[in-house]
DRENVEXGU-26216 format. One line per 8 residues: number of its first residue (from 1); their letters; for each residue z negated, y, x negated of N, C-alpha, C. Coordinates in steps of 0.001 Angstrom, whole numbers, plus 500000, padded with zeros to 6 digits. Layout:
NUM	A	Z Y X Z Y X Z Y X  ...;
//
This chain:
1	MTASLIRA	853853 633872 325121 852612 634625 324943 852650 635938 325725  853810 636643 325643 853964 637895 326380 853812 637670 327883  854423 636591 328372 854317 636278 329802 852868 636028 330200  852133 635356 329332 850730 635068 329633 849917 636353 329704  850203 637297 328783 849483 638560 328792 849799 639369 330041  851088 639314 330450 851476 640018 331673 850737 639433 332867  850650 638099 332896 849943 637432 333992 848478 637842 333997  847913 638025 332797 846488 638292 332680 846092 639620 333326;
9	VDPAFLGI	847019 640576 333404 846707 641861 334017 847296 641968 335422  847902 640908 335899 848497 640897 337228 847388 640905 338281  847493 641743 339327 846449 641791 340355 846198 640454 341030  847255 639665 341245 847081 638355 341876 846242 637445 340988  846506 637517 339680 845747 636724 338709 844269 637107 338765  843995 638405 338713 842616 638878 338756 841952 638531 340080  842727 638578 341159 842175 638230 342459 841724 636778 342521  842506 635890 341941 842142 634474 341906 840835 634274 341129;
17	VLISLKVT	840727 634950 339983 839524 634826 339163 838306 635356 339916  838449 636504 340574 837326 637106 341292 836886 636249 342471  837844 635686 343205 837489 634794 344321 836717 633578 343803  837189 633029 342689 836519 631864 342100 835081 632192 341742  834882 633325 341071 833533 633713 340641 832639 634001 341842  833191 634671 342848 832400 634996 344034 831925 633732 344740  832838 632804 344961 832497 631568 345670 831488 630751 344868  831768 630575 343595 830921 629705 342772 829537 630290 342559;
25	LTAVGCAG	829454 631561 342204 828146 632172 341943 827295 632221 343206  827915 632496 344354 827158 632522 345605 826636 631140 345962  827497 630122 345837 827091 628754 346172 825973 628268 345262  826107 628517 343967 825093 628056 343015 823787 628830 343193  823884 630140 343445 822679 630925 343683 821903 630434 344897  822609 630162 345983 821957 629638 347191 821371 628245 346944  822100 627424 346191 821604 626087 345877 820334 626165 345045  820258 627153 344151 819047 627331 343359 817869 627764 344220;
33	LVGFPLGA	818105 628705 345129 817030 629185 346002 816461 628063 346863  817331 627168 347301 816884 626049 348137 816409 624870 347279  817140 624604 346193 816894 623395 345411 815634 623425 344575  815256 624575 344034 814069 624642 343183 812790 624282 343951  812519 624933 345090 811311 624534 345827 811397 623123 346400  812587 622689 346826 812720 621321 347336 812449 620300 346234  813005 620542 345049 812772 619628 343934 811316 619565 343542  810644 620731 343541 809226 620758 343201 808393 620039 344251;
41	ALALGRFP	808721 620252 345522 808000 619572 346599 808213 618065 346536  809423 617654 346174 809714 616227 346052 808979 615626 344859  808762 616420 343827 808055 615931 342637 806576 615739 342897  805958 616652 343633 804509 616635 343782 804038 616162 345147  804926 616153 346117 804534 615708 347448 804371 614201 347531  803536 613781 348438 803334 612357 348692 803470 612119 350187  804557 611450 350591 804839 611240 351998 805678 609979 352146  805683 609374 353337 806477 608157 353553 807968 608423 353340;
49	GRSLLIVV	808620 607521 352638 810048 607658 352408 810403 608490 351187  809394 608899 350426 809657 609748 349252 810537 609028 348242  810240 607792 347954 811015 607037 346966 812475 606901 347396  812678 606642 348677 814042 606537 349196 814771 607870 349070  814060 608949 349352 814668 610276 349260 815059 610593 347818  814245 610176 346866 814576 610387 345456 815832 609607 345079  815921 608373 345531 817095 607552 345245 818348 608172 345848  818247 608635 347098 819397 609250 347763 819821 610529 347039;
57	TNAFMGLP	818844 611342 346645 819158 612587 345927 819866 612296 344616  819349 611326 343878 819982 610960 342608 821398 610422 342825  821584 609648 343894 822918 609112 344186 823895 610223 344535  823412 611239 345249 824281 612348 345663 824670 613247 344498  824028 613080 343349 824457 613840 342173 825885 613472 341787  826281 612242 342106 827633 611789 341810 828534 611764 343023  828203 612555 344028 828998 612586 345259 830432 613002 344952  831429 612189 345327 832829 612580 345093 833167 613870 345824;
65	PVVAGLAV	833779 614832 345146 834089 616116 345784 834923 615996 347054  835886 615062 347072 836720 614936 348266 835909 614441 349462  834893 613628 349205 834030 613158 350292 833194 614318 350821  832661 615123 349915 831905 616304 350330 832800 617253 351117  834023 617437 350629 834955 618309 351332 835290 617805 352717  835491 616499 352841 835788 615910 354141 834625 616091 355102  833400 615877 354608 832221 616030 355458 832088 617470 355958  832276 618431 355055 832182 619841 355451 833314 620197 356402;
73	FLLLSRSG	834496 619650 356150 835644 619897 357043 835327 619436 358461  834768 618231 358600 834440 617704 359921 833370 618536 360611  832425 619052 359835 831363 619872 360414 831875 621232 360887  832840 621787 360143 833312 623137 360436 834586 623181 361274  835199 622020 361517 836419 622002 362332 836097 622385 363765  837135 622675 364548 836926 623129 365922 836143 622132 366762  836350 620859 366489 835642 619823 367249 834290 619477 366637  833961 620085 365499 832706 619805 364823 831561 620628 365394;
81	PFGGLGLL	830325 620300 365011 829152 621000 365558 829073 622471 365169  829711 622858 364053 829663 624246 363615 831043 624911 363677  831920 624361 364492 833266 624900 364607 833298 626310 365154  832308 626649 365973 832267 627980 366560 832045 629097 365557  831599 628755 364356 831356 629777 363337 832657 630317 362751  833742 629547 362887 835024 629987 362368 835090 630092 360856  834407 629206 360183 834350 629275 358716 835453 628490 358023  836071 627555 358724 837052 626700 358069 838222 627526 357534;
89	FTPGAMMV	838650 627169 356328 839729 627866 355607 839367 629322 355296  838102 629515 354952 837609 630818 354499 836790 630605 353227  836533 631670 352473 835648 631520 351306 834272 630976 351676  833807 631291 352885 832513 630769 353322 832483 629256 353357  833555 628639 353815 833622 627180 353850 833600 626604 352439  834267 627272 351509 834268 626797 350125 832877 626922 349512  832162 627973 349875 830779 628119 349397 829908 626984 349908  830095 626633 351183 829317 625532 351760 829617 624231 351030;
97	AQFVLVLP	830891 623964 350749 831274 622729 350064 830667 622667 348663  830741 623775 347927 830162 623782 346587 828640 623693 346642  828047 624306 347647 826595 624200 347848 826187 622746 348022  826943 622011 348839 826648 620599 349086 826758 619781 347800  827706 620127 346948 827889 619393 345695 826818 619723 344671  826399 620968 344625 825470 621413 343580 824009 621141 343937  823666 621223 345215 822267 621084 345628 821604 619807 345133  822215 618618 345270 821547 617410 344766 821269 617457 343268;
105	IIVALTRQ	822152 618070 342500 821943 618177 341057 820704 619009 340762  820596 620148 341426 819457 621032 341185 818162 620398 341669  818182 619768 342835 816968 619130 343361 816513 618000 342443  817429 617140 342028 817069 615983 341207 816537 616403 339837  817215 617332 339184 816772 617765 337861 815467 618554 337929  815311 619350 338978 814057 620078 339160 812906 619125 339409  813150 618115 340235 812084 617132 340506 811600 616479 339217  812538 616054 338379 812156 615394 337138 811392 616338 336217;
113	TIEDLWLE	811840 617574 336121 811184 618555 335256 809760 618843 335725  809594 619097 337018 808273 619428 337555 807341 618219 337499  807875 617060 337732 807063 615842 337663 806524 615614 336254  807362 615843 335258 806927 615693 333862 805858 616725 333511  806029 617955 333975 805037 618995 333686 803712 618712 334382  803776 618178 335586 802542 617848 336310 801756 616775 335556  802436 615785 335041 801762 614741 334275 801121 615314 333013  801753 616331 332438 801241 616925 331201 800047 617857 331458;
121	YRDQLTSM	800108 618616 332566 799083 619640 332803 798193 619345 334000  798259 618133 334516 797502 617814 335727 796008 618070 335564  795428 617606 334470 793974 617752 334277 793575 619221 334202  794367 620028 333494 794050 621443 333372 794154 622155 334703  795210 621881 335447 795397 622534 336734 794344 622099 337744  794010 620830 337715 792989 620317 338637 791636 620943 338342  791327 621115 337065 790040 621719 336687 789941 623175 337145  791078 623829 337326 791088 625214 337806 791175 625286 339325;
129	GADRLRAI	791116 624126 339981 791103 624097 341438 792470 624091 342083  793499 623818 341316 794858 623805 341859 795256 622379 342210  795516 622129 343500 796015 620824 343888 797527 620784 343666  798159 619713 344129 799590 619537 343865 800430 620684 344423  800201 621043 345674 801020 622067 346296 800755 623443 345694  799491 623751 345404 799161 625046 344820 799679 625175 343392  799946 624041 342768 800425 624072 341387 801923 624345 341294  802638 624259 342416 804096 624393 342381 804559 625722 341783;
137	PTLLWDAR	804040 626893 342237 804499 628145 341627 804250 628212 340127  803086 627736 339690 802754 627757 338261 803704 626885 337461  803978 625699 337967 804864 624777 337254 806310 625280 337253  806741 625889 338367 808089 626443 338399 808255 627556 337368  807235 628392 337236 807293 629461 336237 807295 628884 334827  806460 627882 334590 806381 627277 333268 807690 626583 332902  808408 626106 333912 809664 625379 333681 810884 626283 333778  810685 627598 333726 811779 628529 334024 812980 628358 333101;
145	FSLVTTLL	812750 628053 331819 813875 627879 330907 814661 626616 331249  813945 625550 331556 814612 624312 331952 815353 624488 333266  814791 625278 334164 815427 625483 335459 816687 626337 335336  816683 627274 334395 817906 628041 334149 819009 627110 333644  818636 626185 332757 819608 625199 332278 820111 624328 333424  819215 623968 334329 819596 623201 335516 820592 623983 336369  820325 625275 336536 821225 626124 337309 822600 626209 336645  822608 626277 335334 823882 626341 334607 824641 625022 334717;
153	AGLGRASA	823912 623903 334785 824573 622614 334999 825265 622587 336357  824595 623146 337367 825219 623253 338685 826416 624176 338673  826318 625258 337893 827425 626197 337788 828647 625540 337144  828394 624714 336131 829491 624005 335490 830176 623038 336437  829387 622351 337243 829944 621424 338240 830791 622165 339266  830273 623298 339747 830969 624033 340799 832244 624696 340287  832201 625257 339086 833347 626014 338584 834560 625129 338325  834324 623836 338066 835437 622932 337773 835909 622155 338999;
161	EVGAILIV	835326 622437 340163 835615 621655 341360 836943 622072 341986  837697 621091 342470 838977 621395 343108 839149 620674 344443  838730 619407 344540 839008 618600 345734 838381 619140 346997  837078 619437 346953 836372 619864 348164 836860 621214 348655  837024 622170 347741 837428 623504 348181 838886 623538 348625  839677 622615 348108 841064 622531 348566 841119 622053 350010  840236 621122 350368 840208 620586 351724 839717 621631 352721  838648 622329 352391 838042 623246 353366 838572 624666 353244;
169	GGNIAGFT	839201 624995 352091 839698 626354 351897 841168 626520 352181  841944 625476 351968 843364 625530 352262 844232 626160 351199  843615 626668 350106 844393 627251 348998 845317 628374 349476  844779 629285 350293 845554 630386 350854 845633 631519 349837  846841 631940 349512 847045 632984 348504 846328 634268 348886  845579 634821 347927 844878 636069 348138 843639 635971 348988  843279 634755 349424 842126 634605 350324 841205 633477 349887  841760 632272 349716 840916 631133 349319 841466 630422 348076;
177	RTMTTAIA	842385 631036 347395 842951 630394 346197 842052 630666 344997  841547 629613 344381 840670 629736 343218 841421 629307 341955  840741 629403 340841 841394 629051 339579 841819 627592 339545  840960 626697 339983 841288 625266 339910 842419 624898 340864  842366 625416 342082 843430 625082 343032 844745 625752 342641  844661 626949 342069 845879 627632 341632 846513 626912 340445  845697 626395 339537 846234 625647 338390 846997 624423 338871  846413 623694 339824 847085 622506 340370 848401 622887 341042;
185	LETSKGDL	848380 623973 341816 849569 624396 342543 850656 624889 341587  850299 625770 340675 851304 626363 339788 851880 625336 338813  851078 624361 338424 851596 623298 337562 852648 622483 338303  852372 622171 339583 853341 621402 340372 854616 622203 340617  854510 623533 340645 855675 624397 340853 856425 624673 339550  855818 624334 338424 856446 624590 337138 856164 625965 336573  855225 626699 337187 854857 628028 336687 853749 627864 335653  854117 627384 334475 853135 627068 333451 852424 628287 332870;
193	PLALGLGA	853083 629453 332703 852352 630604 332157 851120 630972 332985  851258 631007 334318 850117 631328 335170 849062 630231 335096  849507 628979 335125 848560 627867 335042 847804 627898 333712  848515 628177 332620 847868 628233 331313 846907 629411 331213  847293 630543 331797 846407 631704 331786 845114 631438 332530  845237 630844 333713 844042 630496 334490 843226 629425 333787  843924 628471 333155 843221 627424 332406 842424 628009 331253  842992 629032 330591 842282 629668 329483 841016 630362 329973;
201	VLMSLTFA	841117 631026 331122 839941 631687 331690 838881 630648 332076  839328 629569 332688 838399 628532 333121 837722 627866 331931  838469 627607 330865 837880 627019 329661 836905 627989 329002  837256 629265 329011 836346 630275 328452 835037 630303 329231  835152 630192 330557 833956 630155 331394 833123 628911 331097  833796 627784 330896 833087 626542 330583 832340 626651 329262  833009 627188 328243 832351 627369 326948 831184 628343 327063  831356 629400 327848 830287 630382 328022 829073 629753 328701;
209	INGLAYAV	829313 628922 329714 828212 628261 330413 827459 627329 329469  828205 626540 328696 827551 625614 327773 826826 626352 326651  827431 627434 326180 826760 628219 325148 825485 628854 325660  825527 629355 326881 824340 629953 327476 823259 628909 327710  823662 627720 328161 822695 626640 328375 822021 626251 327068  822791 626188 325990 822217 625851 324685 821248 626938 324226  821646 628202 324416 820785 629310 323997 819475 629311 324787  819564 629045 326082 818357 629019 326910 817446 627877 326496;
217	SRLGARYA	818016 626702 326213 817205 625566 325781 816520 625854 324450  817220 626507 323524 816623 626873 322244 815507 627899 322432  815733 628855 323311 814716 629854 323595 813481 629219 324222  813722 628267 325128 812607 627570 325742 811806 626760 324735  812512 626089 323803 811830 625310 322761 811018 626216 321851  811564 627387 321528 810867 628330 320658 809623 628875 321360  809784 629155 322672 808661 629677 323452 807548 628631 323559  807951 627365 323795 806984 626287 323917 806270 626045 322596;
225	G	807005 626239 321487 806401 626024 320173 805449 627128 319798;
//
C-alpha cells in the first residue's frame, strides 16, 4: 500500500495520467465536433448510397483497435500519404487513432437519436417551415442530453484503448506512454505496484464516466418529463 501511495505522487506516474487524459479528451472532443453534424446529416439527408453508408458506419463501431492502429500507422509512416507531417510516434498520432475509433460510435448513435426525434417532431417542424436540413440545429439542441451520453460512450471506448495507440505511439516513456500501455508494460516487467496504481486510476475514470452518463440520462428524462 505504501509503495502504491509513493507511486501515486511520483512525477512519472502523474505524467502518464496527464498524457492519457490529454490524448483521450482531445480525440473525443474532435470526434464530437465532427460526428454530431455528420450523424445528423446522415439521419435526415437523402442521397444515393445512404443506406450503405449507415451499414458501414455501424460496422465500424466494432472496428478492432489494432486494425485502426495499423491503418493510421500506414497513413502516417514515411512512405504514407501523410508521412511528411511527422506525426508518427507522437501524441498527435495517438489522437488520430482514437479519433478513428470513436468517430463511428458518435456518428452512428447521433444518427439514430436524430432520426427518432425527426419522426416524433416532423409534423411540428414542418408546420413551422423547417425542412430536414433546417431542422438539424433544433434537433441537435433537443437531443443534447442524449448526445452528451453518446460523447461519454466514446470517451469510455477511447480511455480503455491500448492496441491502436501502442502501434502509432510507440509507448515512449514521458512522451507517448499512457495508462493502458504502461499497465501492459509494467505488468510484463513485474512492477505490479505501478500497474495497480494506474489500474486504480483507470477504473476510477471508468466509474466516473459511467456515473456521469447515468446522471445525464436521468437529467434528460426529468427534463423531457
